[in-house]
C-alpha positions as CSV (number, residue, x, y, z in Angstrom):
1,S,95.8,139.0,132.9
2,T,98.7,136.9,133.6
3,V,101.9,138.9,135.3
4,K,105.2,138.1,133.5
5,S,107.4,140.4,135.3
6,I,107.1,142.6,138.9
7,T,107.9,146.2,138.5
8,V,108.3,149.1,141.1
9,K,106.7,152.1,139.9
10,N,107.6,154.5,142.7
11,L,111.5,154.0,142.3
12,P,113.4,155.1,139.3
13,S,116.1,152.3,139.8
14,N,116.2,149.4,141.9
15,T,117.7,150.9,144.8
16,L,116.4,152.9,147.9
17,T,118.1,154.8,150.4
18,L,116.5,155.5,153.7
19,K,117.5,157.2,156.9
20,A,117.1,155.0,159.8
21,G,113.7,154.8,161.1
22,K,111.9,155.9,158.3
23,T,109.6,154.0,156.1
24,F,109.1,153.6,152.1
25,T,105.9,151.7,150.6
26,L,106.8,149.8,147.6
27,K,104.1,150.2,144.7
28,T,104.2,147.7,142.0
29,N,102.4,146.9,138.5
30,T,100.4,144.3,140.4
31,T,98.1,144.7,143.7
32,S,100.0,143.6,146.9
33,G,97.5,141.0,147.7
34,N,99.2,139.1,144.7
35,L,102.6,139.5,146.4
36,K,105.0,137.9,149.0
37,F,107.7,140.3,150.4
38,S,110.9,139.2,152.4
39,T,114.1,140.9,153.6
40,S,117.4,139.3,153.5
41,N,118.3,141.2,156.8
42,K,115.5,142.3,159.1
43,K,118.1,143.7,161.7
44,I,118.7,146.3,158.8
45,V,115.4,146.5,157.3
46,T,111.8,145.1,157.6
47,V,109.3,144.9,155.1
48,S,105.1,144.2,155.7
49,S,102.7,142.0,153.6
50,T,101.6,145.3,151.8
51,G,105.2,146.4,150.7
52,K,105.9,148.7,153.3
53,I,109.6,148.9,154.1
54,K,111.1,150.2,157.8
55,A,114.5,151.1,157.7
56,V,115.9,149.7,161.5
57,K,119.8,150.5,161.6
58,K,122.5,151.4,159.0
59,G,123.7,148.8,156.6
60,S,122.1,147.1,153.4
61,A,119.7,144.3,152.7
62,N,117.5,143.2,150.1
63,I,113.9,143.1,149.5
64,T,112.4,140.4,147.2
65,I,109.2,140.8,145.8
66,Y,107.8,137.2,144.8
67,L,104.6,136.6,142.8
68,K,102.4,134.1,144.9
69,S,101.5,132.2,142.1
70,N,105.0,131.7,140.8
71,A,107.9,132.3,143.1
72,K,109.8,132.2,140.2
73,I,108.7,135.7,138.8
74,K,110.5,138.1,141.3
75,K,112.1,141.7,142.0
76,V,115.0,142.5,144.3
77,V,115.2,145.9,145.4
78,K,118.5,147.1,147.2
79,V,117.8,149.2,150.7
80,T,120.9,150.9,152.1
81,V,119.7,152.5,155.6
82,G,121.9,155.4,156.6
83,Q,122.6,157.3,159.8
84,P,121.7,161.1,159.3
85,A,124.3,163.7,160.2
86,T,123.3,165.7,163.4
87,R,126.2,168.1,163.1
88,V,128.5,169.5,160.8
89,K,131.8,171.6,161.7
90,V,134.0,173.5,159.5
91,N,137.3,174.5,160.5
92,K,136.9,178.1,159.4
93,S,134.1,180.2,160.7
94,A,135.5,183.2,158.5
95,L,137.2,183.6,155.4
96,T,138.8,186.6,153.4
97,I,140.5,185.6,149.9
98,K,141.7,187.5,147.1
99,K,140.3,187.6,143.9
100,G,141.7,184.7,141.5
101,R,143.2,183.0,144.9
102,S,141.5,179.9,146.2
103,A,141.2,178.3,149.7
104,V,140.3,175.0,151.3
105,I,137.6,174.6,153.8
106,K,137.1,171.1,155.4
107,A,133.8,170.1,157.1
108,T,133.5,167.0,159.3
109,V,130.2,165.7,160.0
110,G,129.0,163.5,163.2
111,P,128.1,161.6,164.8
112,N,131.1,159.1,163.9
113,T,128.4,156.4,162.7
114,T,127.2,159.1,160.1
115,S,126.8,157.6,156.7
């Protein structure tokens, strides 16, 4: 049968967020042997010939999936690579408040490059 469009079966939308160093393999409606994968920025995210994405460092890039037999049939997946938080600090270690009152607790995450 002729493929008229490419769909990614394991993403609810055309976006993906990964932590740096993590991988994700795209599953499509056609076999990866019929497809070509490319990245808009290999310093941010790489992709193998089988659709395995690897998050390299913080930033955003697009993965484009083309049908080998017709490059006009394509799908773009936006990948955002984030730096995970390794610590969280709050400004109060204990808090007592009376019923009906409120208080604000401020939290900061680190390192500074955390997204």
